[in-house]
N, C-alpha and C positions, 0 to 999 in steps of 0.2 A: 641176333643170331649167335649161336655158340659154334665153336670149332671143335673138330675131333682130331685126335692124334693121327688118324689115317690121312687127314688133309695135309698135315705136315709131311708125312711120308710120301704121299703121291706127288706133292709139289717138289719134294727133293729129287725124286726120280724122274719125273716127266717134264718139269718146267724148263724153259730156256734159262740160261744163266743171266741174272740181272746185273750182278756186281762184277768186281774184278775176277779174272780167271784164276785157275789153280795151277800152281807149279807142281807137277806130279813127281818131281825128283826126290830121291832119298837125301839124307843129310850129306851136304857137301856137293851134291849134284848140281848141274847147271842146264838141264834140259826141261822144257815144258812138255805137256802131254802131246803137243803137236811135233815136238822134236826140235823146235827152234831154240836159239840161245836165249837165256833169261838172266836176270840179275844174280849176282853171286849170293849163295846161301848164307844166311846170317848165323845159323846154329852150327857149331862145330862138334858138339858131343851131346848125346842123350844117354842118361843112365836111369834104368828102371829100379825103383826102390821098394816095389811091392805094395801089398795091402797095408792100410793104416787103420788105427783106432780099434783094432780087434782085441788088443791086450788091455782089457778093462775089467773093473770089479763089479759091474752091474749087468753082466750077461749079454751085452750087445754083440751080436754075431753078424749083422748085416745092415747096411744103410747106403743111401745114395745121396746125390746132391753135392754136399761138401763144398759150401761156399763160405768164405771168411770175411768178417767185418772187423776192422781194427778199432779197438776201444781206446779211450783217452789214457788208460793205464799203460798202453803199449801191448797188452795182451790182445787176443783176437777171439771173437765169437764165431765159431764154426757152426753152421746149421745144416741139418740133414733132412732128407725126405723120409718115406716109410722106413721104419726101423724095426729090425727083427731081434727078438730076444730068445736065446736058446737055440738048440739044434734045428737045422732045416736042410732039406735036400736041394730045393730050388725055390727062388722067388717067383718063378713062373707058376701061375695057378694057385699061389698061396692065398689063404683067406686073409685079406687085408684088414678086416673089421677088428681083429684083435691086436693090430699093430698100431703103435704111435704113428701118426702121419707126419710128424716133424719132431725132431729132437735137436739138442745143441750141446756143444762142449766148449769150455774155455781153454784156450791154447796159449801158454806163455811164449814170449819171444825166445827163439832157440835156433841152433844150427840144425837145419833139416837134412844135412848131407848124409846122416845116418838114420833117417826116418824121423817121423814126428813121435818123439818118445814121451814128452811131457804134455798131458792134457787131462781134463777132468770133465766128465759128463755132468750136465745139470740134472739133478735127480729129484725124486719125490722126497717128502720130508723125512721118511725113514731111511733114505739113502740106498734103497734096494733096487729101484728101477729108474731108468731115464724118464724124464717128464716131457710131456708135450708143451712147448712154450707158446705156440700160437694156438689158441683154443678153438674148438668147434663152437658154433652157435647153437642155441637151444633147439632150433628146428632142423639141425643137420644130423644125419645118421652116418656114423663111421663106416657102415657097410655099403653106403652109397656115395658119400662125399669124402674127399680127401683135401687137406690143407697142406700144401707143400711150400714151406719157407724157402726162399731162394737167395736173396742178397739184401744187404742193408747198409745204413750209414748212421753215424752218430752226429747229432746236432744238439749242442748245449748239453743238457742232462738227460737226453732221450736217445733211444735207438729206434730207428724206423726200419722195419723189416718188410720187404715186399714178398708176396706169396701168391702162388696159383691156387685157385679153388677149382677142383675138378669133380666131375660126376662119373662114377664107374658105369660101364655098360654091362648089363646082366649077362652072365655067361661068357664074357669076353675077357681074356687076359689083358691086364693093364699095359703090357708091353706091346700088344697088338693094336689096341685102340682105347680111347676114352674121350669124354667130352670135356673140353676146356671151357669153364664158365666165365673166367675172367681173372684179373689181377687186382689184388688188394694190398693195403698197407696196414701194418700193425705197429702200434707205438708201445715201447716198453722202457722201464727204468734201467739206467746204466748199471746200477748195483743189484736191483731186484730180479731183473730178467723176467718180469711178469708183463705179458703183452696183452693189449686190448686192440681188437680190430676196429679200424676207423670206418665211418660211413660217409657216403657221398650224398648230394642233395636228393637223389631219387630214392633214398632210404636203403639202398643195397650196400654191400661191402665192396663191390667191384668197381674200382676206379676206372678200369678199362675192361670192356666187355669181351666176350669170347671171339668176336669178329674184328677186334682191334689188336694192335701189337701188344705183347705181354711186357709192357714197360716195367723195368725193375729187375730184369734178370741179371743185370750188373749195373751198379750205381757208383759214381765217382764225383767228388767235389773238385772242380777245376775253375780257378778264377772266382768270379762272382756267382757262379751257378752250380747247381747239382744236376748232373747229366744222367739220364736213364736210358739204357738200351732196351729195345723191345723187338721180339721176333714175330713176324707175320708170314706164314707159309715159307719158312726158312730164310727169308730176307730180314736183315737187321736195320732197324730204324732208330732214330734218336729223339728224345724229348728232354726238356730242361725246365727248371724252375729255380727260384732262389731258396736258400736254406730256410728262411723264416716263413715261407709259404708252401712248404712241402705237403701240408695237410689239405691245401686248397686246390681242388681239381681245376678250378677256373684259372688258376695262375700258370698252368703249364703251357709251354710253347713247343711246337713240333717242327723239326727240320723238314722243309718241303722242297728245298733246292740246295744242292751240294756239289762240290767239285768231284770229278771222277777221272779215270784214266783217259777218257776221250775228251773231256772238257775240264782240264785241271785248273783253269782260271776262273771258274764259276764262283761267284761270291755266295757264301751260305745265306739262306733266307729262312726265317722262322715265321710260323703262323700259329694263331690260337686254335685253329682247326687242323686236325690231322688229315693229311692226304698222302697216299702211298706213292709219292712222286720222287722220293729221294732215298732209295735203299742204298746203304753204304757198302754192303757186300752180302753174299748169299751162301746157300748150302749149309746153314746152321740149324741143327736140330734143337733149337730153343735156347739152351744154356751156353754161356760163353763168358769171356772177360775182355776188358779193353782198358788198360791202365797205362799211365805215362811211365816211360822207362828212361832213367837218367843216363844210363850208359849209352844208349842209342840216341838219346835226345829226341825220341819219337814216341808216339802212342803205339802200344803193342797189343794186339788182340789174339786170343787163342780160342779155338773151338774144335769140336769133333766135325768130321766131314760127312754130312748126311748120315747114311747108315753104313758107311764104310769103316773099316778098322784103321782109321788114320786120324791124327791130330794135326791141325793146321795153325800156322802163325802168320799174321799180317801186320803191317806197320803203316803209319800215317804221320805226316808232320803236324797235323792238327786233328783233334777228335772228330771234326766234321769231314776229314779226308783231304785229298784223295787217298783211299786205302789201296795198299799194294796187292799184287797177286798173292795167293796163299802158298807158303812154303810148308811142305809136309815135313814135320820135325820129329814125329814118332809114329811107328806102326805097332800097336799092341799085338802081342802074340795071340792067336786064336786058341781058345781052350775047347770050345764045343761048336757044333754047327749053328746053334741058335744064339751065338754071341751077339750082343748089341753093345757097341762102344758109344758112350754118351757122357754128358755132364763134364766135358773137358773145359778147364779154366785155370788161370793162373792165380796164385796167392801172393800178391806183390809184397806183403809184409815180410815174407820169408826170403826175399831176394838177397843175395850176397854180392860182395865186390862191386858195390855201386850199381847194381842192376845187371851185371854180366852173367851171374849165375841165377837162374830162375827156377821156380818150382810150380809144376802143373799137376793137377789131379784129374783123373777120369774114372769112370765106373764101367766095368764089364758086367753085364747082367747075369752072367754065369756065376761069378764069384760074389757079386753084389756087395762090394766094399770099395771105398775110395782107394785108388792106387796112385802112388806118387812117382813123378818123373822129374829128374834134375836135368835142366838144359843149360849148357854153357855156350854163350855167344862167342863169336870169333873176335 
């Protein structure tokens, strides 16, 4: 069974909250939505640095996604979703068939406090256009199918990129609804950035099908394992494997029991079979981040809050939880009635002052470009 985007939206609006609650306070506030006292806010300052990656020589004027994978060189591979070249009035209703469904840029290490100034799009051989790095299969039609690269990890001499395969619904704007076919993995060279989509035993490219969590929206190596976050109806689940078996679907384990606010002493339990019994938190419209922060000595997650214009931060002592209530750390300014704030996530490689200053991107569907926010912890 495949999932549609509408199922994400309906679950976000109508379902009861599965994971930790939301702290609806603004930065520095200490009140929950119910008005009772909550833990002290961790973020002291938020600074909006505006749209990024638009000052480029290849005519890219719009893109979303914006997830970064650190390379052995210290540079980062930033991947984007549907990418617009040239003037456009709105991404809503735009014919996606003529757009690259994923592109990428190489970003050197830099001080991002004055925006991301140094970057270079991966281009076609003539250097005139950005190139699609995760290819379509021979039987896929760009007017019907899209390949959205999400996040990745470097292992030895390879980059493993996780991507969504989606099917567009005829006559329906992609921001209103689409069919999620599943999550795949593409393997590429660290120097060539040429990617090949891997297959699973059933002959398909989808490691996880449309009715399973989209494992790979954020990937982090921690200890002996590679951990993959996946979203199912706005709840976040966790899978893991060892680096050397990342291509083997049968090697993955799934977190099926985990500590939470009500039962903080539960010992994490893993299974070879996924069960939706251990959501770590909720209200996530698919994309997010969850990286270890040295300043806080805790794992820190960022995500957009459902379809609201809010970005949320959560923390946990271990990647398996228990995860805290959500602190609303930034409220993007509304530009138009149809604004959709999404794809919020941290870029840990840009952090400064030992993890005290963090950088988070999000996308507003009206401007359709990654926007950067600098967050300074207390």
